[in-house]
C-alpha positions in Angstrom: -19.7 11.4 19.7 -17.9 11.5 23.0 -21.2 11.4 24.9 -22.4 8.5 22.8 -19.2 6.5 23.5 -19.4 7.3 27.2 -23.0 6.0 27.4 -22.8 3.3 24.7 -24.6 0.5 26.5 -27.2 2.8 28.1 -28.2 4.1 24.7 -28.3 0.6 23.1 -25.8 1.5 20.5 -24.5 -0.9 17.8 -21.4 -0.2 15.8 -19.1 -1.5 13.2 -15.7 -0.6 11.7 -13.4 -1.5 8.9 -9.6 -1.8 9.4 -6.9 -1.9 6.7 -3.4 -2.8 7.8 -4.4 -2.4 11.5 -5.7 1.1 10.9 -9.4 2.0 11.3 -10.5 3.5 8.0 -14.2 3.5 8.5 -16.8 3.2 11.2 -20.5 3.5 11.7 -22.9 3.3 14.6 -26.5 3.7 15.5 -29.4 2.5 17.7 -32.8 0.9 17.4 -35.8 3.3 17.0 -38.5 0.7 17.1 -38.5 -3.1 17.1 -38.1 -3.1 13.3 -36.4 0.2 12.6 -32.7 1.0 13.1 -31.2 4.5 13.0 -27.7 4.9 11.5 -26.5 7.9 13.4 -22.9 8.3 12.2 -21.0 7.0 9.3 -17.4 8.0 8.7 -14.8 6.8 6.2 -11.4 7.7 4.8 -12.3 9.7 1.6 -9.0 8.8 0.0 -10.2 5.1 -0.3 -12.7 5.0 -3.2 -16.0 3.3 -2.4 -15.3 3.0 1.3 -18.5 4.8 2.3 -20.5 2.4 0.3 -18.7 -0.6 1.9 -19.2 0.5 5.5 -22.8 1.4 4.7 -23.5 -2.0 3.1 -21.5 -4.1 5.6 -22.9 -2.4 8.7 -26.5 -2.8 7.7 -25.8 -6.4 6.5 -24.5 -7.3 10.0 -27.4 -5.8 12.0 -29.8 -8.2 13.5 -32.5 -9.4 11.0 -35.3 -7.9 13.0 -34.5 -4.4 11.5 -36.3 -4.2 8.2 -36.2 -0.4 8.0 -33.0 1.7 8.2 -33.2 5.4 9.0 -30.2 7.0 7.3 -30.9 10.4 9.0 -30.9 13.6 7.1 -28.7 14.6 4.2 -28.0 18.1 5.4 -29.0 19.4 1.9 -25.6 18.0 0.6 -26.2 17.0 -3.0 -23.8 14.0 -3.0 -25.2 12.6 0.2 -28.8 13.1 -1.0 -27.9 11.3 -4.2 -26.3 8.4 -2.4 -29.3 8.0 0.0 -31.7 8.1 -2.9 -29.7 5.4 -4.7 -30.9 2.9 -2.0 -34.5 3.5 -3.2 -36.0 4.4 0.2 -39.5 3.2 0.9 -40.2 6.4 2.9 -38.7 9.8 2.8 -39.6 12.1 5.6 -39.6 15.9 5.4 -38.1 17.8 8.2 -38.9 21.4 9.1 -37.2 23.8 11.4 -39.1 26.1 13.7 -37.6 29.2 15.1 -39.2 30.5 18.3 -39.0 34.3 18.7 
């Protein structure tokens, strides 16, 4: 994240955050992949605030420029809760990723 913040403009990043009582409790950022696809790279929220991940997700995407009709939510790292949350958005496309180990 430090590298992203250091090169924010060069990378074309867009970000958003939520504050409660002057304290940042959630943030998200990403960058365009194509003219109509945006990649949400990072999404963080205070887990002690129920529903905050849903709010930052919804608000961040809602405030993106209208040209982005596809949102790439990145991989779920095989975490059941994250996968369930991502599937609840009824994705139009689910990509399968493979890992190659070179000997």
